C-alpha distance (Angstrom), angle and dihedral (degrees) to the residues before:
residue distance angle dihedral
M1 . . .
N2 3.78 . .
T3 3.81 125.5 .
R4 3.82 94.8 -104.0
M5 3.80 91.7 54.6
K6 3.83 91.5 48.4
Y7 3.81 92.3 51.8
G8 3.80 90.9 44.4
L9 3.82 91.2 51.9
I10 3.82 91.4 47.9
A11 3.82 91.1 49.1
L12 3.82 90.8 49.5
L13 3.83 91.9 50.0
L14 3.80 92.1 48.4
A15 3.80 91.8 48.4
T16 3.82 94.7 50.2
T17 3.82 97.7 41.7
P18 3.84 95.1 81.6
L19 3.81 89.5 48.6
A20 3.79 91.9 52.4
M21 3.79 91.9 47.9
A22 3.81 93.7 48.3
D23 3.80 99.9 69.5
E24 3.83 90.4 142.2
P25 3.79 130.0 32.1
P26 3.81 114.5 -111.1
R27 3.81 113.0 -90.8
H28 3.77 124.4 -134.7
G29 3.77 134.3 158.9
W30 3.79 142.4 85.3
W31 3.78 127.0 -29.6
F32 3.80 124.1 -156.3
D33 3.81 127.9 177.9
I34 3.80 134.3 173.7
G35 3.80 125.9 -179.2
A36 3.79 145.6 163.3
G37 3.78 138.7 -169.6
P38 3.79 147.5 131.9
T39 3.78 120.5 -60.3
A40 3.81 134.4 -164.9
L41 3.80 118.4 -149.4
S42 3.79 126.4 -157.7
T43 3.81 121.2 -171.4
G44 3.77 139.1 165.7
S45 3.79 121.7 -91.0
G46 3.79 116.3 -73.2
A47 3.82 94.2 25.5
P48 3.83 113.9 142.5
I49 3.81 92.3 -129.6
T50 3.81 136.1 44.2
G51 3.80 141.4 135.4
S52 3.78 130.9 55.2
G53 3.77 132.3 -29.4
V54 3.80 146.3 148.8
L55 3.82 124.9 -77.1
L56 3.81 123.4 -146.6
D57 3.79 115.0 -175.9
T58 3.79 135.4 173.2
M59 3.79 132.7 -179.6
I60 3.78 133.3 -169.1
G61 3.76 127.9 -179.6
G62 3.75 145.9 103.2
R63 3.75 138.8 -65.7
L64 3.80 107.5 -116.7
N65 3.81 95.4 -169.2
E66 3.81 140.7 -38.6
H67 3.80 94.7 -51.2
W68 3.83 109.7 21.5
L69 3.81 130.0 75.5
M70 3.82 123.0 -178.9
G71 3.78 130.1 -175.5
L72 3.78 152.4 114.8
Q73 3.81 118.0 -58.0
L74 3.81 115.4 -156.7
G75 3.77 122.4 179.4
G76 3.71 149.6 95.7
A77 3.76 148.2 -171.3
S78 3.78 129.8 -103.2
H79 3.80 117.3 -144.3
N80 3.79 127.6 -167.7
A81 3.79 120.2 -128.7
S82 3.77 111.5 -101.0
D83 3.79 118.6 -121.8
Y84 3.80 94.2 -143.8
S85 3.82 100.7 62.3
D86 3.80 130.4 49.8
T87 3.80 90.2 -156.5
D88 3.84 93.3 59.0
L89 3.81 104.8 86.1
G90 3.79 95.6 166.2
G91 3.77 119.1 -142.0
T92 3.77 140.6 138.5
L93 3.80 133.2 -50.4
S94 3.80 111.8 -162.0
H95 3.79 136.6 173.1
A96 3.81 143.3 -165.3
M97 3.81 107.5 -157.1
L98 3.75 140.2 172.7
A99 3.82 101.5 -124.1
V100 3.80 135.5 -169.0
R101 3.80 127.2 -167.2
Y102 3.80 127.6 -164.1
L103 3.81 122.8 -156.5
P104 3.82 110.8 -172.1
R105 3.82 93.0 -163.5
G106 3.80 95.7 40.3
D107 3.80 101.4 -133.3
H108 3.84 106.8 32.6
G109 3.78 142.1 -2.4
W110 3.77 130.4 63.2
I111 3.79 118.0 5.7
C112 3.79 129.3 -169.6
G113 3.76 133.6 179.4
L114 3.78 150.8 171.0
G115 3.79 133.5 -147.2
V116 3.79 138.1 -176.6
G117 3.79 133.3 -178.5
P118 3.81 148.4 102.5
A119 3.81 120.5 -35.2
F120 3.81 128.9 -158.9
Y121 3.81 137.6 -160.8
N122 3.80 128.5 -163.3
N123 3.77 138.0 151.2
A124 3.83 98.0 -160.3
G125 3.80 90.5 125.3
I126 3.81 93.4 62.2
E127 3.82 99.5 29.3
L128 3.82 88.9 107.8
Y129 3.82 91.0 61.3
T130 3.81 99.7 38.4
G131 3.79 98.4 39.2
N132 3.81 89.6 -138.2
Y133 3.78 132.1 94.4
S134 3.77 123.1 -154.3
S135 3.78 135.0 168.9
G136 3.76 139.9 166.1
S137 3.78 145.1 159.1
G138 3.77 139.5 -143.3
W139 3.79 142.5 133.4
A140 3.79 134.2 -65.6
G141 3.77 141.8 178.7
N142 3.78 131.6 -159.8
A143 3.78 141.3 -165.0
A144 3.79 123.9 -155.9
L145 3.80 134.6 -166.5
G146 3.76 125.4 -179.8
Y147 3.78 149.9 127.8
D148 3.81 127.9 -94.6
W149 3.82 126.9 -152.2
K150 3.79 121.4 -167.7
V151 3.81 112.8 -136.6
G152 3.80 113.5 -143.6
K153 3.79 122.5 -42.6
G154 3.81 97.1 -51.0
S155 3.78 131.0 81.0
T156 3.84 98.2 -86.5
H157 3.80 118.2 120.0
I158 3.81 136.3 179.9
Q159 3.80 117.2 -148.7
T160 3.78 136.3 -174.2
M161 3.79 113.3 -155.2
L162 3.79 138.7 -172.0
N163 3.81 108.7 -156.6
V164 3.82 128.2 -171.6
E165 3.80 117.5 -167.9
Q166 3.80 127.2 -175.3
G167 3.78 126.0 -175.1
H168 3.76 149.2 142.3
I169 3.82 126.1 -122.7
S170 3.82 124.0 -161.3
L171 3.81 108.3 -151.3
G172 3.80 124.8 -136.4
S173 3.83 129.3 -153.4
P174 2.96 134.5 -7.8
L175 3.83 90.9 20.6
A176 3.77 119.3 52.2
G177 3.77 131.2 -153.2
G178 3.76 124.0 25.7
F179 3.76 145.6 -111.4
S180 3.78 140.4 -129.4
Y181 3.78 120.3 -135.0
T182 3.77 143.6 -169.8
A183 3.80 119.5 -157.3
I184 3.80 123.9 -170.8
A185 3.81 117.6 -167.2
A186 3.80 134.6 -179.2
S187 3.78 109.8 -159.9
V188 3.81 143.9 169.8
H189 3.81 117.6 -136.8
L190 3.77 137.9 -165.6
A191 3.80 110.9 -150.2
W192 3.80 139.0 -179.9
Y193 3.79 123.0 -160.5
């Protein structure tokens, strides 16, 4: 093979490589997700909340490229007061996190994500029944793993997610101190992206 043919073949390969790599146009746009499911909460001794509850979570953000989504994750879990411990007042743990999601296949399949941001505790919703009010704030992080199914030809998706969140809450008056927690939730989500 002569030199001209070698350079011609190299030029042809370089020219067609971007076309071969671009089997789908880049995706951009908004991302919206809402989900709910049961959650189990584990805390240290003396914490004002523990046990099981219900998670409600929503996310809104943008699609950075084919595989990455980034946005704001707002949600929380409500837990009933236990009837076996006077220290367990029940209440709500909520969060406002910066979240990222990664989809290896771009439009369906496995999905994983991370989030970090402020977390809040309060029992205002059940203060009437317990006679005590407590609140606090802190920081939390979460990790999520799930599976995503595309519905039809549009942008609607159904996801099942397993989410693990860990955080620490510093309590305000009348309770002092704070508590660390771990929450594990299994949820079903409806998403558009």
